[in-house]
C-alpha positions as CSV (number, residue, x, y, z in Angstrom):
1,M,-4.7,-49.6,-7.1
2,P,-2.9,-47.0,-4.7
3,I,-2.4,-43.5,-6.1
4,A,1.6,-42.2,-6.5
5,P,2.6,-39.6,-4.1
6,I,3.7,-35.8,-6.1
7,V,6.8,-35.8,-5.6
8,G,8.9,-32.2,-6.5
9,K,6.2,-30.3,-7.2
10,L,6.6,-27.8,-4.4
11,R,10.5,-27.6,-5.3
12,K,9.7,-27.0,-9.0
13,R,7.3,-24.0,-8.2
14,L,9.7,-22.6,-5.3
15,I,12.3,-22.6,-8.1
16,L,10.2,-21.1,-10.9
17,D,8.6,-18.0,-8.2
18,I,12.5,-17.3,-7.0
19,S,13.3,-17.4,-10.7
20,T,10.7,-14.8,-11.6
21,A,10.9,-12.9,-8.6
22,F,14.6,-12.5,-9.1
23,G,14.0,-11.4,-13.1
24,L,11.2,-8.9,-12.3
25,G,13.0,-7.2,-9.8
26,L,16.1,-7.1,-12.1
27,T,13.5,-5.6,-14.6
28,A,12.2,-2.7,-12.1
29,G,15.3,-2.0,-11.0
30,Y,17.8,-1.3,-14.5
31,G,14.0,0.4,-15.8
32,Y,14.6,2.4,-12.4
33,W,17.9,3.2,-12.8
34,Y,18.2,3.9,-16.4
35,G,14.5,5.9,-16.6
36,V,14.3,8.0,-13.8
37,H,17.6,7.9,-11.5
38,V,19.9,8.4,-14.2
39,P,18.3,11.1,-16.3
40,S,17.4,13.4,-13.1
41,A,21.3,12.8,-12.0
42,R,22.2,14.0,-15.3
43,Q,19.9,17.1,-14.8
44,R,21.3,17.8,-11.8
45,D,24.7,17.8,-12.7
46,E,24.4,19.7,-15.5
47,F,22.1,22.7,-13.5
48,Y,25.1,22.9,-11.0
49,R,27.8,23.1,-14.1
50,R,25.5,26.1,-15.4
51,L,25.7,28.0,-11.8
52,E,29.6,27.1,-11.6
53,E,29.9,28.6,-14.9
54,Q,28.1,31.8,-14.1
55,K,29.6,32.1,-11.3
56,N,33.3,31.7,-12.8
57,L,31.9,34.5,-15.4
58,A,30.6,36.9,-12.8
59,A,33.4,36.6,-10.8
């Protein structure tokens, strides 16, 4: 009584791995962008806005 070959297991695992990688990568990217980059860019822009305002008041 021969055992039937396992077919399609590698493909299913590969699709799961790729889907998981994309999902975690996108989540990490959004977390970095909105958790680190946007607040630091906002802080930088605010600093330069205040600096420009001080220059205009002094001139």
